[in-house]
C-alpha positions in Angstrom: -94.3 8.5 11.0 -92.5 11.8 11.4 -91.6 14.6 9.2 -88.1 15.5 8.4 -85.7 17.6 10.2 -82.4 18.9 8.9 -79.3 19.8 10.6 -75.9 18.5 10.8 -73.6 18.2 13.8 -71.1 20.9 13.2 -67.5 20.3 14.0 -66.4 22.3 17.1 -62.8 22.6 16.1 -61.4 24.6 18.9 -58.4 22.4 19.5 -55.2 21.9 17.7 -56.8 18.7 16.3 -60.4 19.4 15.3 -63.0 16.7 14.9 -65.0 15.9 11.8 -67.3 13.4 10.1 -66.6 10.1 8.3 -67.3 10.2 4.6 -70.4 8.1 4.8 -72.1 10.8 6.8 -72.0 13.3 4.0 -74.9 11.6 2.3 -76.9 11.8 5.5 -76.0 15.4 5.8 -77.2 16.2 2.3 -80.4 14.3 2.9 -80.9 16.1 6.2 -80.7 19.5 4.4 -83.7 18.6 2.3 -85.6 17.0 5.1 -85.4 19.9 7.5 -86.8 22.3 4.9 -89.9 20.0 4.6 -91.0 20.2 8.2 -94.7 21.1 8.4 -95.9 24.5 9.5 -97.5 23.2 12.7 -97.3 20.3 15.1 -100.6 19.0 14.1 -99.6 19.0 10.5 -96.5 17.0 11.4 -98.1 13.6 10.7 -98.7 14.4 7.0 -96.3 15.6 4.5 -96.7 19.1 3.0 -94.7 18.0 0.0 -95.5 14.4 -0.5 -92.2 13.0 0.5 -92.0 9.6 2.3 -92.1 9.7 6.1 -88.8 9.3 7.9 -88.0 6.0 9.5 -86.4 5.7 12.9 -83.0 4.9 11.4 -83.1 8.2 9.5 -84.2 10.1 12.6 -81.3 8.6 14.5 -78.9 9.6 11.8 -80.1 13.2 11.9 -79.8 13.3 15.7 -76.4 11.8 15.5 -75.2 14.5 13.1 -76.7 17.3 15.3 -76.0 16.0 18.8 -73.4 13.2 18.1 -69.8 12.8 19.2 -68.0 13.9 16.0 -68.0 17.6 17.1 -66.8 16.8 20.7 -63.5 15.2 20.2 -61.4 18.2 19.4 -62.8 20.5 22.2 -62.6 17.7 24.8 -59.0 17.0 24.0 -58.1 20.7 24.2 -59.9 21.1 27.5 -58.2 18.1 29.1 -54.8 18.2 27.6 -52.2 17.1 30.2 -54.7 16.0 32.7 -55.0 12.6 34.4 -57.3 9.9 32.9 -59.4 9.8 36.1 -60.2 13.5 35.7 -61.1 13.0 32.1 -63.5 10.2 32.9 -65.2 12.2 35.6 -65.4 15.3 33.5 -67.0 13.2 30.6 -69.5 11.6 33.0 -70.6 15.0 34.4 -70.9 16.5 31.0 -73.1 13.6 29.9 -75.4 14.0 32.9 -75.6 17.8 32.3 -76.4 17.2 28.6 -79.2 14.8 29.4 -80.7 17.3 31.8 -80.2 20.2 29.4 -81.9 18.4 26.5 -84.9 17.3 28.7 -85.4 20.8 30.0 -85.0 22.5 26.6 -87.4 20.1 24.9 -90.1 20.5 27.5 -89.8 24.3 27.6 -89.6 24.5 23.8 -92.8 22.6 23.2 -94.6 24.7 25.7 -93.3 27.9 24.2 -94.3 26.8 20.7 -97.8 26.2 21.9 -98.0 29.3 24.1 -96.8 31.8 21.5 -98.2 29.9 18.5 -94.8 29.7 16.8 -94.9 27.7 13.6 -92.4 24.9 13.4 -91.1 26.3 10.1 -90.0 29.4 12.0 -88.1 27.2 14.4 -86.6 25.5 11.3 -85.5 28.8 10.0 -83.9 29.7 13.3 -82.0 26.4 13.4 -80.8 27.0 9.8 -79.6 30.5 10.6 -77.6 29.3 13.6 -76.1 26.5 11.6 -75.1 28.9 8.8 -73.5 31.5 11.1 -71.6 29.0 13.3 -70.4 27.0 10.3 -69.2 30.1 8.5 -67.4 31.2 11.6 -65.6 27.9 11.8 -64.6 28.1 8.1 -63.2 31.6 8.5 -61.2 30.6 11.6 -59.2 28.3 9.3 -57.5 31.5 8.0 -56.7 32.9 11.4 -55.4 29.9 13.4 -54.5 30.8 16.9 -53.1 28.2 19.2 -55.3 27.5 22.2 -53.4 28.6 25.3 -54.9 27.4 28.6 -54.1 30.0 31.3 -55.4 28.0 34.3 -55.9 24.3 35.1 -59.2 22.7 34.0 -61.9 22.1 36.6 -65.1 20.2 36.7 -66.9 23.5 36.0 -66.1 22.9 32.3 -68.6 20.0 32.4 -71.6 22.3 32.1 -70.2 25.0 30.0 -68.7 25.0 27.4 -68.7 21.1 27.3 -72.3 20.2 27.8 -73.6 23.4 26.3 -73.0 24.5 23.6 -70.5 21.8 22.5 -72.6 18.7 23.1 -76.1 20.1 23.2 -75.9 22.6 20.3 -78.6 25.2 19.7 -79.7 23.7 16.4 -79.6 20.3 18.1 -82.1 21.5 20.6 -84.2 22.8 17.8 -84.1 19.4 16.2 -85.3 17.7 19.4 -88.1 20.2 19.9 -89.4 19.7 16.3 -89.2 15.9 16.5 -91.1 15.9 19.8 -93.6 18.4 18.6 -94.6 16.3 15.5 -94.7 13.0 17.5 -98.2 11.6 17.0 -98.5 9.9 20.3 -96.7 9.2 23.6 -95.0 6.1 22.2 -93.4 8.0 19.4 -92.3 10.7 21.9 -90.7 8.0 24.1 -88.9 6.5 21.1 -87.5 9.9 20.1 -86.4 10.5 23.7 -84.7 7.1 23.7 -82.8 7.9 20.5 -81.6 11.2 21.9 -80.4 9.4 25.1 -78.6 6.9 22.9 -76.8 9.6 21.0 -75.8 11.3 24.2 -74.5 8.0 25.5 -72.3 7.7 22.4 -71.0 11.2 23.2 -70.0 10.0 26.6 -68.1 7.0 25.1 -66.4 9.3 22.6 -65.1 11.6 25.3 -63.7 8.6 27.2 -61.6 7.6 24.1 -61.1 11.1 22.6 -57.4 11.3 23.2 -56.7 8.0 21.6 -58.9 8.9 18.5 -57.2 12.2 18.1 -53.7 10.7 18.5 -54.2 8.3 15.6 -56.7 10.1 13.4 -56.2 13.7 14.1 -54.8 14.8 10.7 -57.6 12.9 8.8 -60.3 14.3 11.0 -58.9 17.8 10.5 -59.1 17.4 6.7 -62.7 16.2 6.9 -63.5 19.0 9.3 -62.5 21.6 6.7 -64.6 19.9 4.0 -67.6 19.5 6.3 -67.4 23.1 7.4 -67.9 24.3 3.9 -70.7 21.8 3.4 -72.4 23.0 6.5 -72.3 26.6 5.4 -74.1 25.5 2.2 -76.6 23.4 4.1 -77.4 26.2 6.5 -78.0 28.6 3.6 -80.2 26.1 1.9 -82.4 25.7 5.0 -82.7 29.4 5.3 -83.8 29.9 1.7 -86.2 27.0 1.7 -87.7 28.1 5.0 -88.2 31.6 3.8 -89.9 30.2 0.7 -92.3 28.1 2.7 -93.1 31.1 4.9 -93.9 33.1 1.7 -91.2 35.6 2.3 -89.3 34.8 -0.9 -90.2 32.9 -4.0 -89.3 29.3 -3.6 -87.1 28.4 -6.5 -86.5 24.7 -6.6 -88.3 21.4 -6.0 
């Protein structure tokens, strides 16, 4: 029903105990890398495959949205921002961040679709942009492993953190926004668009739940998540580079070398 979209939720490891992805998600991430590179060149072409692959089902679309907008990348940053604060403050901050995230995704998706139509931007160009952002951010996170600096908070946290940096860009990532725009652009009808919107809302709700229990998760699984974060960071660099190369090939800028 829809074409593929690739991207993975990168781990925003700004805290002492960065977050990561369970092993089962790596297969989804690898599949996502291929699917994003197969997004059609225009919204109208979205209902038919340009390469003959099978259409994505809703379970796969949910998995991709979970990787790009899901809670894995939130745990570390949220714990770092709220270290030493009261549980009441943490719950209120998480709720505000959730509401800001919903609003940000809705506004970005609406503006993005209009800009694609107004400026006649091919979806494959948006795919290339998302891949470039994913590559640069993932590379930065990998390089930070070699220059670890403890996060020192110079002032007490406030609710202003709910919008930035928590809602954007930690929860609502730039390439996550690109994913939502592409899924909405290739939706064949209003019903499909509503289902995509519902899946996005579900993922953001999971983000909210993850923030509520972030301190407990990090306390018990921090070391394991940190290890997976390193592995996933390298994987994301490779995935981002693959998206870039495939997108350039489909745009005719480089010779596509591969299936």
